[in-house]
C-alpha positions in Angstrom: 87.7 80.0 56.6 84.9 83.0 55.6 86.0 86.0 56.9 84.7 89.9 56.4 88.1 92.3 55.5 88.3 96.0 55.6 90.3 96.8 52.3 90.8 100.4 52.7 89.4 103.2 55.0 85.8 103.9 55.0 85.3 101.0 52.3 82.7 98.5 52.2 83.5 94.8 54.3 84.3 92.0 51.9 83.6 89.1 52.7 86.2 86.6 51.3 87.5 83.0 51.8 90.8 83.5 53.5 93.4 80.6 54.8 92.5 79.6 58.0 95.2 80.5 60.8 97.5 78.3 62.4 99.3 78.8 65.8 103.0 79.4 66.5 104.7 79.4 69.7 103.1 80.9 72.5 99.6 81.4 70.2 96.2 79.7 70.0 93.6 79.7 67.2 89.8 79.8 68.4 86.7 79.3 66.2 84.0 82.2 66.6 80.8 81.7 67.4 79.9 85.6 67.6 82.0 88.7 67.5 80.3 92.2 69.3 80.1 95.3 66.6 80.3 98.7 68.4 81.3 102.0 67.8 84.8 101.4 68.5 85.4 98.8 65.7 83.2 101.4 63.6 85.7 104.0 63.9 88.3 101.7 62.1 85.6 100.8 59.8 85.0 104.7 58.9 88.8 105.2 58.9 89.1 107.6 61.7 91.5 104.9 63.2 94.9 103.8 60.9 94.8 100.2 60.5 97.0 97.9 58.3 95.2 96.9 55.0 93.5 94.5 54.6 92.2 94.0 58.1 89.8 91.5 59.5 88.3 94.0 62.5 86.4 93.0 65.8 87.1 92.0 69.1 84.6 91.5 71.5 84.3 87.6 70.6 82.8 84.7 72.6 84.7 81.7 71.1 86.5 78.1 71.6 90.2 77.0 71.0 90.8 74.6 68.4 94.6 74.7 68.3 97.3 75.9 70.5 101.4 76.5 69.6 104.0 75.7 72.0 104.5 76.5 75.0 100.7 77.9 75.5 99.1 76.5 79.3 96.8 78.9 79.9 94.1 77.6 77.3 93.7 74.3 75.9 91.0 73.2 73.1 87.5 73.0 74.0 87.8 75.5 76.2 85.3 78.8 75.8 87.1 81.9 75.4 86.9 85.8 75.2 89.6 88.2 74.0 91.4 90.8 75.8 91.4 93.6 73.4 95.0 95.6 74.1 97.8 93.7 73.4 100.1 94.0 76.1 103.3 92.7 77.3 102.7 91.0 80.7 106.1 92.3 82.1 106.5 95.9 82.6 105.5 97.9 85.7 101.7 98.8 84.8 101.0 94.7 83.8 102.4 93.1 87.0 100.1 95.6 89.1 96.8 95.1 86.7 96.8 98.5 84.9 97.8 97.0 81.5 95.7 100.2 79.4 99.1 101.8 80.7 101.1 99.1 79.3 105.5 100.5 78.2 105.2 98.0 75.6 101.8 97.9 74.1 101.6 96.4 71.2 98.1 97.8 69.9 94.5 96.4 69.8 93.0 93.0 68.6 91.2 93.6 64.9 93.6 96.8 64.7 97.2 95.6 64.4 96.6 92.1 64.1 92.9 90.3 62.4 89.9 90.1 65.0 86.7 88.7 65.2 84.9 89.2 62.1 85.8 85.5 60.9 85.1 82.2 61.5 88.1 81.9 63.2 91.2 83.8 65.2 94.7 83.4 66.1 95.8 85.5 68.9 99.1 85.2 71.2 97.6 83.0 73.8 97.9 85.6 76.7 95.2 87.2 75.1 92.4 84.8 75.6 90.5 84.6 78.7 88.2 81.7 79.4 85.1 82.2 80.1 83.8 80.9 83.6 81.7 77.5 83.4 78.7 79.6 84.7 78.3 82.0 81.6 76.4 79.4 79.4 78.4 80.9 76.4 77.4 78.2 73.8 73.6 79.3 74.4 74.3 83.0 74.6 77.8 83.8 72.0 75.9 87.4 71.7 75.9 88.3 74.9 78.9 86.3 76.2 81.4 87.9 73.8 80.3 91.6 74.6 81.2 91.3 78.0 85.0 92.1 77.5 84.0 95.5 76.2 80.8 96.1 77.1 80.5 95.4 80.7 84.3 95.4 81.7 84.9 99.0 80.8 81.9 100.7 82.7 83.2 97.9 85.5 86.3 100.5 85.4 84.9 103.6 85.6 82.8 102.9 88.6 86.2 102.3 90.6 87.8 105.3 88.8 85.2 107.8 89.7 85.1 105.7 93.2 81.1 105.8 92.8 79.4 105.1 95.9 75.8 104.4 96.9 75.4 108.0 97.6 76.3 109.4 94.3 74.2 110.8 91.7 75.1 109.9 88.2 75.0 111.4 85.1 75.8 109.6 81.7 76.1 111.6 78.7 75.6 109.0 75.2 73.9 106.7 77.6 71.8 104.9 74.7 74.8 103.4 73.1 76.9 100.2 73.2 78.6 101.5 76.4 76.6 103.9 77.9 73.5 101.7 78.5 75.6 99.2 79.7 76.9 101.9 82.3 73.5 102.8 83.0 73.2 99.1 84.5 76.6 99.0 86.0 75.7 102.0 87.9 72.7 100.5 89.1 74.6 97.7 90.0 76.7 100.0 92.0 74.1 100.9 93.9 74.2 104.6 92.9 71.5 106.7 94.5 70.4 108.4 91.3 71.0 107.3 87.4 69.9 110.1 84.6 70.3 109.2 81.3 71.2 111.6 78.5 71.3 111.0 74.6 69.3 112.4 71.7 66.5 110.0 70.2 63.2 109.0 72.2 64.2 105.5 71.5 67.2 105.2 72.6 65.6 107.2 76.5 63.3 104.3 76.1 65.9 101.6 76.5 67.9 104.1 79.5 65.0 103.5 81.4 64.6 99.7 80.6 68.8 99.8 81.1 67.9 101.3 84.9 68.0 105.0 84.4 65.9 106.6 87.0 65.1 109.8 85.0 66.7 111.1 81.2 67.2 114.2 79.6 66.7 114.8 76.0 69.9 116.5 74.9 68.3 117.8 71.8 66.5 120.3 73.4 69.9 122.0 74.8 70.3 122.8 78.4 72.0 120.1 79.6 73.9 121.6 82.3 70.9 123.4 83.5 68.2 120.5 83.1 70.8 118.2 85.3 70.9 120.9 87.9 67.3 121.7 87.6 67.2 117.7 88.2 68.9 117.7 91.2 67.6 120.8 93.3 70.8 123.1 92.4 73.1 120.7 93.7 74.6 119.4 91.1 76.1 115.6 89.3 78.2 113.5 91.9 79.7 111.4 88.7 79.5 112.4 84.8 80.1 109.9 82.3 80.9 111.1 79.2 81.0 108.6 76.5 80.2 111.5 73.6 83.4 113.5 74.6 82.5 116.4 72.5 83.5 120.1 73.4 79.8 120.7 74.1 79.3 117.4 76.2 82.3 117.7 77.9 81.7 121.2 79.2 77.8 120.4 80.0 79.3 117.4 82.1 81.9 119.8 84.1 79.1 122.5 84.6 76.7 120.4 86.1 79.1 119.0 89.1 78.2 119.5 92.3 80.8 119.8 95.1 83.4 116.8 95.1 82.1 116.3 91.5 83.8 113.8 89.2 83.8 114.0 85.7 85.4 110.8 83.4 85.9 110.9 79.9 86.1 107.9 77.7 86.6 109.7 74.3 89.6 108.9 72.3 89.2 111.5 69.2 87.3 113.9 71.6 88.1 117.9 71.2 89.6 120.6 73.4 87.1 121.8 75.8 87.2 125.0 78.4 87.2 124.3 82.5 86.4 127.0 84.9 90.1 126.5 87.4 88.3 128.6 90.0 85.2 126.0 89.6 87.3 123.6 90.3 89.1 124.5 93.2 86.0 125.7 94.9 84.6 122.5 94.4 87.4 120.6 94.6 86.4 118.7 91.0 88.3 116.0 89.6 88.8 115.5 86.0 89.7 111.7 84.9 90.2 109.6 82.0 89.3 106.2 81.9 91.2 103.6 78.9 89.3 100.1 78.6 89.7 97.6 81.7 92.0 95.6 83.2 92.6 91.8 82.3 91.4 91.5 86.0 88.3 93.5 85.4 87.1 91.4 82.1 87.8 88.6 84.4 85.6 89.8 87.2 83.0 91.3 84.6 82.3 87.6 83.4 81.8 86.6 86.9 79.2 89.2 87.4 77.1 88.0 84.1 77.4 84.6 85.1 76.2 85.4 88.5 73.2 87.0 86.7 74.2 90.8 88.3 74.4 92.2 85.0 73.0 91.0 81.4 74.4 92.8 78.4 72.0 94.1 76.1 72.5 92.8 72.6 69.7 94.2 70.6 70.8 93.2 67.1 72.5 89.4 66.4 72.6 89.0 62.6 74.7 86.8 60.4 78.5 87.9 59.5 77.7 88.5 56.0 75.6 91.5 57.5 78.3 93.2 58.9 78.2 96.5 56.4 74.4 97.1 57.2 75.1 97.0 60.7 77.8 99.4 60.6 75.6 101.4 58.0 73.0 101.2 61.4 75.9 102.5 63.8 76.9 105.1 61.9 73.7 106.7 61.8 73.4 106.0 65.6 70.7 103.7 65.0 71.6 101.0 67.5 70.5 100.6 71.0 73.1 98.5 73.0 75.2 96.7 71.4 74.9 94.6 67.8 76.6 91.2 67.4 77.8 89.1 64.1 77.2 85.6 64.3 79.3 83.1 62.8 77.1 80.1 62.8 
């Protein structure tokens, strides 16, 4: 099969022919139609996240099961599937209560600890495959179907983590990125009172309005917290969601919170930042961390897309051979929404 290999940190991908995978017990193999390319994958490509080389990256797949190993019952040949990004045990307390991101026996990530979806075929533990509902025509829209498992599911979890309500004003930092633009969509779907997008590039701010933002703030102009307070007549933000997670964005996100405000951070490589504990006490602020999504939230996200309540923004869909070019654009912040690699 054709596969895009990463052979060393921060080096170009190499397109090679490698052996087709065969499933062992409790495993399945799927033919990949599309695989999303986002910053989570690019962090591994850039060497900011350690992987064992050579490695096939990618986890946001739309694929069709072609073979299953002994004991597999949850999928069968012909099933359309996506993948759950985390390798979890399914048996510990956290997995049993649908909080798999806290799995006590966490095994790593698809596309890092094991080969991922930048290839014509992918082999995973069968439990990592999630069927795509019949209402979602994934063969006609493989790129959009593939990115749902992360780009939509992650924001769905955030809305629950932050207890987002129709009375809330929401600010999204890094709103023009692959997760941020879908967070805008999901916040609008969740009937947020007002959604404000923060980013630095005019073309991204335009896409934010298209995705459902009521207003935008250009962070390159500075004074972000002050601008948010001005935009809310001094009342402050109810929910700040930070996909950038630098010290400056986290501090601005926190400073802009009003009474009872919640700050949600999703930056795994974020900086330390300062918070005024007196302000936290006086306003009863909440600082929350959120990791990916549960399997159930992935299933629910697929159902929402199948029903037409949400639709992923995939602005670039290119052949597998152009993976390096897509990642160069990701590195420069030139991709709005999601990009995807197509296998056919």
